[in-house]
C-alpha positions as CSV (number, residue, x, y, z in Angstrom):
1,M,-137.1,-115.1,-191.3
2,K,-139.2,-118.1,-190.9
3,N,-137.1,-119.1,-187.9
4,E,-137.4,-115.7,-186.4
5,L,-141.2,-115.8,-186.7
6,L,-141.3,-119.3,-185.1
7,L,-139.1,-118.1,-182.3
8,S,-141.2,-115.0,-181.7
9,T,-144.3,-117.1,-181.6
10,L,-142.8,-119.6,-179.2
11,I,-141.6,-116.8,-176.8
12,A,-145.0,-115.1,-176.9
13,S,-146.8,-118.4,-176.2
14,T,-144.5,-119.1,-173.3
15,L,-145.1,-115.7,-171.7
16,L,-148.8,-115.9,-172.2
17,L,-149.0,-119.4,-170.6
18,S,-146.7,-118.4,-167.8
19,S,-148.8,-115.5,-166.7
20,Q,-152.0,-117.6,-166.8
21,A,-150.6,-120.6,-164.9
22,G,-149.2,-118.8,-161.9
23,A,-149.0,-120.4,-158.4
24,T,-149.5,-119.0,-154.9
25,Q,-149.0,-120.0,-151.3
26,T,-150.5,-119.1,-148.0
27,T,-149.8,-120.1,-144.4
28,G,-152.5,-121.7,-142.2
29,T,-152.7,-121.5,-138.4
30,A,-153.2,-124.4,-135.9
31,N,-154.4,-123.2,-132.5
32,F,-154.1,-125.2,-129.3
33,N,-153.8,-124.9,-125.5
34,L,-151.3,-127.1,-123.6
35,V,-152.7,-127.9,-120.2
36,Y,-152.1,-130.3,-117.4
37,P,-155.0,-132.8,-117.3
38,I,-157.0,-132.6,-114.1
39,T,-156.9,-135.7,-111.9
40,V,-158.7,-136.2,-108.6
41,T,-157.8,-139.1,-106.2
42,E,-159.4,-139.9,-102.9
43,A,-156.6,-140.0,-100.4
44,T,-158.7,-140.6,-97.3
45,A,-162.3,-141.9,-97.2
46,M,-164.7,-139.9,-95.0
47,E,-165.5,-141.6,-91.7
48,F,-168.3,-140.5,-89.4
49,G,-167.7,-143.1,-86.8
50,D,-170.6,-144.5,-84.8
51,I,-174.0,-142.9,-85.4
52,D,-177.1,-143.3,-83.0
53,I,-180.1,-144.6,-84.9
54,S,-182.4,-144.7,-81.9
55,I,-183.5,-141.1,-82.3
56,D,-184.1,-138.7,-85.2
57,G,-181.3,-136.3,-85.7
58,T,-178.0,-135.4,-87.4
59,C,-174.3,-135.9,-87.1
60,A,-172.1,-133.4,-88.9
61,L,-168.4,-133.9,-89.7
62,D,-166.3,-130.8,-90.3
63,Y,-163.0,-130.4,-92.2
64,A,-160.9,-130.8,-89.0
65,N,-162.2,-134.3,-88.3
66,A,-164.7,-133.2,-85.5
67,T,-168.3,-134.4,-85.3
68,T,-171.2,-132.5,-83.8
69,G,-174.9,-133.4,-83.4
70,A,-177.3,-135.4,-81.3
71,N,-176.7,-138.6,-83.3
72,C,-172.8,-138.6,-83.0
73,I,-171.5,-141.2,-80.6
74,A,-168.1,-140.9,-79.0
75,G,-166.0,-144.0,-79.4
76,G,-165.9,-146.5,-82.2
77,A,-164.2,-145.6,-85.4
78,T,-162.3,-142.2,-85.4
79,A,-164.0,-139.5,-87.4
80,V,-162.0,-138.3,-90.4
81,S,-163.0,-135.9,-93.1
82,G,-162.6,-136.9,-96.7
83,D,-159.4,-135.8,-98.4
84,F,-158.8,-135.6,-102.1
85,I,-155.6,-134.8,-104.0
86,I,-156.1,-132.7,-107.1
87,T,-153.4,-132.4,-109.8
88,A,-153.9,-129.7,-112.4
89,A,-152.3,-126.6,-113.8
90,N,-151.4,-123.9,-111.3
91,G,-154.2,-121.5,-110.5
92,I,-157.8,-121.7,-109.3
93,V,-160.1,-124.7,-110.0
94,N,-163.8,-124.8,-109.3
95,I,-165.2,-127.6,-107.1
96,T,-168.7,-129.0,-106.9
97,L,-170.1,-132.0,-105.1
98,S,-172.9,-134.0,-106.7
99,G,-174.5,-137.4,-106.8
100,A,-174.9,-137.9,-103.0
101,D,-175.9,-141.6,-102.6
102,T,-179.5,-142.2,-101.3
103,S,-179.3,-146.0,-101.0
104,V,-179.4,-146.3,-97.2
105,A,-182.9,-146.2,-95.9
106,G,-183.5,-143.7,-93.1
107,V,-180.3,-141.8,-93.8
108,T,-179.8,-138.6,-95.9
109,F,-176.2,-137.7,-96.7
110,T,-175.2,-134.2,-97.6
111,P,-171.5,-133.8,-98.4
112,T,-170.0,-130.3,-98.0
113,I,-166.8,-128.3,-98.9
114,A,-165.5,-125.2,-97.2
115,S,-165.1,-123.3,-100.6
116,S,-166.2,-123.8,-104.1
117,T,-162.7,-123.0,-105.4
118,V,-159.2,-124.4,-104.6
119,T,-155.9,-122.9,-105.5
120,V,-153.5,-125.3,-107.2
121,A,-149.8,-124.6,-106.5
122,A,-146.9,-126.8,-107.8
123,N,-149.6,-128.6,-109.8
124,T,-151.2,-130.1,-106.7
125,A,-153.9,-129.2,-104.2
126,S,-155.7,-130.9,-101.3
127,L,-159.5,-130.8,-100.8
128,K,-161.2,-131.6,-97.5
129,V,-164.8,-132.8,-97.6
130,G,-167.1,-133.0,-94.6
131,G,-170.8,-133.6,-94.5
132,T,-174.0,-134.3,-92.5
133,L,-175.9,-137.5,-92.0
134,A,-179.6,-137.0,-91.1
135,V,-181.1,-140.1,-89.5
136,V,-184.8,-141.0,-89.4
137,A,-184.9,-143.6,-86.6
138,A,-188.1,-145.4,-87.7
139,S,-186.6,-146.4,-91.1
140,A,-182.8,-146.6,-90.4
141,S,-181.3,-150.1,-89.9
142,A,-178.2,-150.9,-87.8
143,G,-175.0,-152.0,-89.4
144,A,-172.0,-150.7,-91.3
145,H,-173.0,-148.6,-94.3
146,A,-171.1,-146.7,-97.0
147,L,-172.5,-143.9,-99.2
148,S,-170.8,-142.4,-102.3
149,Y,-170.6,-138.9,-103.7
150,T,-168.9,-137.2,-106.7
151,V,-166.3,-134.5,-106.6
152,D,-166.2,-132.4,-109.7
153,V,-163.1,-130.4,-110.5
154,I,-163.3,-127.9,-113.4
155,Y,-160.8,-125.4,-114.8
């Protein structure tokens, strides 16, 4: 009888402890988005060619490599619009231009794009950039100059 009592106590204790020390599991979630990183590479630097600094005026460069304006001079370097290659996921990306350089006295540079969006197909797209140079003859100095600008591409 003593053994039966001990066995009953042992079984009861085991059941009591088993129900109190239960375990559980749950599953967590990790979210992410796989994307192609955006890269932008300047394939062709913009070239206005020769610009007249003897008069105040402008020279504009379009996206088809043509210049117009009183300060554009025929001859010299061939005018070429800027060309950038964008690699990204297929779809539409937003384009902005910023940070136009102001380091050349007597010249104001305003870069332009035809559209603020570009469609990427087969993970690549081309962006043409034109612009306008405004010259103030009294403060412009002759010589070869280069101005920078920033192309921002955003999903």
